[in-house]
C-alpha positions in Angstrom: 31.3 -29.3 132.1 29.2 -26.3 130.3 28.8 -23.3 132.5 26.2 -20.6 131.4 26.6 -17.1 131.7 23.4 -16.7 133.7 24.9 -19.3 136.3 28.2 -17.5 136.7 26.3 -13.9 137.5 23.8 -16.0 139.8 24.4 -14.0 143.1 23.7 -16.8 145.1 26.9 -18.5 144.1 29.8 -17.8 146.6 33.1 -16.3 145.1 35.0 -19.7 145.5 32.2 -21.8 143.8 32.1 -19.0 140.7 36.0 -20.0 140.7 35.6 -23.5 140.6 33.1 -23.4 137.7 35.1 -21.1 135.7 38.1 -23.3 136.2 36.2 -26.4 135.5 34.9 -24.7 132.3 38.4 -23.6 131.2 37.6 -20.0 131.2 40.6 -18.0 130.4 41.3 -16.0 127.4 38.1 -14.8 125.7 36.2 -16.5 128.4 33.1 -16.0 130.3 33.1 -12.7 131.7 30.7 -12.1 134.7 32.9 -12.9 137.6 34.4 -10.2 139.7 37.7 -10.2 141.2 39.1 -8.1 144.3 42.4 -8.4 142.7 43.8 -10.2 139.5 47.3 -11.2 138.8 46.1 -10.8 135.1 45.2 -7.4 133.4 41.8 -7.8 132.5 40.4 -6.0 129.1 36.9 -6.7 127.9 35.1 -6.5 124.8 31.2 -6.4 123.7 30.8 -7.3 120.1 28.4 -8.7 117.5 29.8 -12.4 117.4 26.4 -13.4 115.6 24.2 -11.8 112.7 25.2 -9.9 109.8 27.8 -7.8 111.9 29.7 -10.8 113.2 32.4 -10.4 110.8 33.0 -6.7 112.1 32.9 -8.0 115.7 35.0 -11.1 115.0 37.6 -9.3 112.9 38.0 -6.6 115.9 38.7 -9.4 118.3 40.9 -11.2 116.2 43.3 -8.4 115.5 43.3 -7.4 119.1 43.8 -10.9 120.4 46.6 -11.4 117.8 48.3 -8.1 119.4 47.8 -9.3 123.3 48.8 -12.7 122.4 52.3 -11.5 121.0 52.6 -9.4 124.4 52.0 -12.3 126.3 54.5 -14.3 124.6 57.0 -11.5 125.7 56.1 -11.9 129.2 53.2 -9.7 129.5 53.4 -6.2 130.9 55.2 -5.5 134.3 55.1 -9.1 134.4 51.4 -9.4 134.0 49.4 -11.4 131.2 46.8 -9.5 129.3 43.4 -11.7 129.7 40.6 -10.7 126.9 37.1 -11.5 127.9 34.3 -10.8 125.3 30.6 -11.0 125.6 28.2 -11.2 122.2 25.8 -8.0 122.2 24.6 -9.4 118.6 24.7 -5.6 117.5 21.8 -5.0 119.8 22.4 -1.6 121.7 20.6 -2.5 124.5 22.7 -5.7 124.9 25.9 -3.8 124.6 25.1 -1.3 127.1 24.1 -4.3 129.6 27.0 -6.3 128.9 29.4 -2.8 129.6 27.6 -2.2 132.7 28.3 -5.6 134.0 32.1 -5.1 133.1 32.1 -1.8 134.5 30.5 -3.4 137.8 33.6 -5.7 137.8 36.8 -4.0 139.3 38.9 -6.4 138.0 38.1 -5.2 134.3 40.6 -2.1 133.4 39.1 -1.2 130.1 36.6 -1.9 127.2 38.3 -2.1 124.0 36.4 -1.2 120.6 32.7 -1.2 121.3 31.1 -2.1 117.9 28.7 0.3 116.2 27.2 3.9 116.5 24.3 3.1 118.4 25.9 0.8 120.8 28.8 3.3 121.5 26.5 6.0 122.1 24.5 3.8 124.5 27.6 2.6 126.4 29.3 5.9 126.8 26.0 7.3 128.6 25.7 4.4 130.7 29.7 4.1 131.5 31.6 7.1 132.5 34.3 5.8 135.0 35.6 2.7 132.9 38.1 3.5 130.2 37.0 2.8 126.8 39.6 2.2 123.9 38.6 2.7 120.0 35.0 2.5 119.6 34.3 1.1 116.1 32.3 4.2 114.8 33.4 7.4 113.3 30.1 9.2 114.3 31.4 12.8 114.5 28.9 13.9 117.3 30.3 11.2 119.4 33.9 12.0 119.0 33.2 15.3 119.7 31.1 14.8 123.2 34.0 15.2 125.2 33.7 12.1 127.0 36.9 11.6 129.6 36.8 7.9 129.8 36.5 7.5 125.9 39.8 7.4 123.6 39.0 7.4 120.0 41.9 5.5 117.8 39.8 5.8 114.5 39.2 8.7 112.4 35.8 10.3 112.3 33.5 10.1 109.5 33.9 13.9 108.7 37.3 13.4 107.8 36.4 9.6 106.1 33.7 11.0 103.6 36.0 14.2 103.0 38.8 11.8 101.7 36.4 10.2 99.2 34.6 13.3 98.1 37.9 15.0 97.5 39.3 12.2 95.4 36.3 12.4 93.1 36.2 15.8 93.0 40.1 15.6 92.2 39.1 13.1 88.8 36.5 15.8 87.7 33.2 13.9 89.0 30.8 16.1 90.4 27.4 13.9 90.4 27.7 12.2 93.8 25.0 9.6 95.3 24.9 8.3 98.9 23.2 5.0 100.4 23.2 5.0 104.1 21.2 2.8 106.7 18.3 4.8 108.3 20.2 4.8 111.6 22.5 6.6 114.0 25.7 5.2 111.9 24.0 6.3 108.8 22.5 9.6 109.7 26.3 10.6 111.0 27.6 9.6 107.6 24.7 11.5 105.7 25.7 14.7 107.7 29.1 14.5 106.8 28.4 13.5 103.1 26.4 16.5 102.6 28.5 18.8 104.5 31.6 17.9 102.1 29.5 18.4 98.9 28.3 21.9 100.5 31.9 22.9 100.8 32.2 22.6 97.2 28.6 24.1 96.4 27.7 20.5 95.1 24.2 18.9 95.3 23.6 15.1 95.5 22.3 13.7 92.7 20.6 10.9 94.7 20.4 9.9 98.4 18.9 6.6 99.5 18.6 4.7 102.7 17.9 1.2 103.8 16.4 0.0 107.3 19.5 -0.3 109.1 22.7 -1.2 109.2 22.4 -4.7 110.0 19.4 -4.8 107.5 19.8 -6.9 104.1 16.6 -5.0 102.6 19.0 -3.2 100.2 17.2 -4.1 96.8 14.9 -0.9 97.0 17.7 1.8 97.6 19.9 -0.3 95.1 17.0 0.2 92.4 16.2 3.7 93.1 20.1 4.9 92.7 20.4 2.5 89.8 18.0 4.8 87.9 20.1 7.9 88.5 23.0 9.5 86.6 25.2 9.1 89.6 28.8 9.2 88.7 30.0 8.6 92.4 28.2 6.5 94.8 29.3 6.6 98.4 28.1 3.3 100.3 27.9 4.0 103.8 27.3 0.5 104.7 28.9 -1.9 106.9 28.3 -5.7 106.7 25.7 -5.2 104.2 27.8 -3.5 101.7 28.2 -6.8 99.2 24.4 -7.3 99.1 23.8 -3.8 98.2 26.9 -3.4 95.6 25.5 -7.0 93.9 22.0 -5.4 93.9 23.1 -2.1 92.3 25.1 -3.8 89.8 22.2 -6.2 89.0 19.6 -3.1 88.7 22.1 -1.6 86.0 24.2 0.8 88.1 27.2 1.9 86.7 28.8 4.5 89.1 32.2 4.3 90.5 31.4 3.0 93.9 33.4 4.0 97.2 32.9 2.2 100.5 34.0 3.3 104.4 36.3 1.4 106.3 33.8 -0.4 108.4 33.1 -2.2 105.4 36.2 -3.8 104.6 36.2 -7.1 106.3 37.9 -9.9 105.0 34.4 -11.4 104.0 33.4 -8.5 102.2 36.3 -7.9 100.3 36.4 -11.7 99.3 32.7 -10.9 97.8 33.3 -7.7 96.3 36.3 -9.0 94.3 34.4 -11.2 92.1 33.0 -8.5 89.6 35.1 -6.9 86.7 34.9 -3.6 88.7 35.7 -3.2 92.5 35.1 0.0 94.9 37.5 1.8 96.3 37.7 2.4 100.3 38.6 5.0 102.9 40.6 3.6 105.4 41.7 4.9 108.9 44.6 2.7 109.1 47.2 1.4 106.6 46.2 -1.1 103.9 47.2 -4.8 105.8 49.4 -5.2 102.8 51.3 -1.8 102.9 54.4 -3.3 104.1 56.1 -0.1 104.4 54.6 0.3 107.6 56.4 -1.1 110.5 52.8 -1.7 112.1 51.6 -3.6 109.1 54.7 -5.9 109.3 54.0 -6.7 112.8 50.1 -7.2 112.6 51.0 -9.7 109.7 53.5 -11.4 111.9 51.3 -11.6 114.7 48.4 -12.7 113.2 50.0 -15.6 111.5 51.3 -16.6 115.2 48.0 -16.2 116.7 46.7 -19.0 113.9 44.6 -16.2 111.8 44.6 -16.6 108.1 42.6 -13.8 106.8 43.9 -9.9 107.2 41.5 -7.2 107.0 41.0 -3.4 107.4 38.9 -4.3 110.5 41.5 -6.7 112.0 44.2 -4.3 111.8 42.1 -1.6 113.5 41.5 -4.0 116.3 45.2 -4.5 116.3 46.1 -0.9 116.5 43.3 -0.4 119.3 45.1 -3.0 121.4 48.6 -1.9 120.5 47.4 1.8 122.0 45.7 0.3 125.0 49.0 -1.9 125.9 50.7 1.2 125.9 48.3 2.9 128.1 48.8 -0.1 130.4 52.7 0.2 130.1 52.6 3.8 131.4 50.0 3.3 134.0 52.8 1.5 136.0 52.8 -1.7 137.7 49.7 -1.1 139.7 47.7 -0.2 136.9 44.2 0.7 137.6 41.4 2.4 135.7 42.9 5.9 136.7 46.2 5.2 136.1 45.3 3.8 132.7 43.6 6.8 131.6 46.5 9.1 132.6 49.1 6.5 130.6 46.8 6.9 127.7 46.7 11.0 127.9 50.3 10.7 127.7 50.5 9.4 124.1 51.5 12.6 122.5 53.1 12.4 119.1 53.1 8.4 119.7 54.5 6.8 116.6 52.7 3.1 116.3 54.9 2.2 113.6 54.8 4.5 110.8 51.2 6.3 112.1 51.3 8.9 114.7 48.7 9.2 116.8 48.1 12.3 119.9 46.1 12.0 123.0 46.6 14.2 125.7 45.1 15.8 128.9 41.6 17.2 126.9 42.5 15.5 123.4 40.5 12.1 122.9 40.8 12.2 119.4 44.0 10.8 118.3 44.0 9.7 114.8 43.7 11.7 111.8 45.2 9.2 109.2 42.9 8.6 106.1 44.0 6.7 102.7 42.1 5.2 99.9 42.7 1.7 98.6 40.8 -0.7 96.1 41.0 -4.8 95.8 42.3 -7.0 93.3 40.5 -9.9 91.7 41.5 -12.1 95.0 40.2 -9.6 97.6 43.8 -8.2 98.2 43.9 -4.7 99.0 45.7 -2.4 96.9 47.1 1.1 98.2 
């Protein structure tokens, strides 16, 4: 029997009828989200992600990482004897749909938190609309959002100022001074543009060339690639996500010869596989260790749990989702046996100098940016990340 979201959200259905439909549909982990329960024996965590479209690999990577961690917790008996239930909704990387999904989750008292909303515009809309539901690990480094002071939002990734500074510093230390940037003309891209310009200004460097694409999910990248390929750029920062391989291939085809750097949000398994095909390969900034850096306990644990969950591909994005879930689960443990939204926030605030297996996070009563970890990696011919 197939049950649609619209059927389940129809207010004419009784609670018992809704539960019957859910059972018939087999909705459990990653199941249909639109059913409110006055009380729940499970710890219900929600996610709104791009499950379709160009950005689906980021969305699916985040979700797979979170699922791998929550599955491991559940196999070990759960938290306070309660299993974690992860439910999702596809927002198609559309800000309006992401906000609507988040509002539905927030209206369901059994949902304790929202994990890693995906995208700058999506996160901004959700943050404006949802003020009492804890939000853990938004998948954006937009500095203005990080510094907004929202009490219900806990940032697990570093902001774009820190990521871009890492890349510019690396090039500057190599004696490379002619920088270029490609960015999508949307809030994500504008945030990185500001970080890029500020980093260059601190060094009294002017960019050789800056070009934009229509938006984060737009594959119209050729014009920007051709524009930048004509300029004497030594280092090109690609502030793109799912469209990074398309731009990179177009830039090389147009004769662009600069060293290329990408941001962490472009480090999906699918992107890395495509970018590994050529003779030269980009470097990336990272906000978690490389999934191959097994000197980190968090990486060893992630690899074990991904394998146990049946996920074959490993990536920066799925490790980010895994770390988000790790942090959220620890907040739930500290929230106590009667965890609710308020006690979860208190639990997360207590994560000061918290070691997640080689990376330390620092949250607090008035501290919502928990991570300052950055590094740079590249890839080999098989798409494997090299620290």
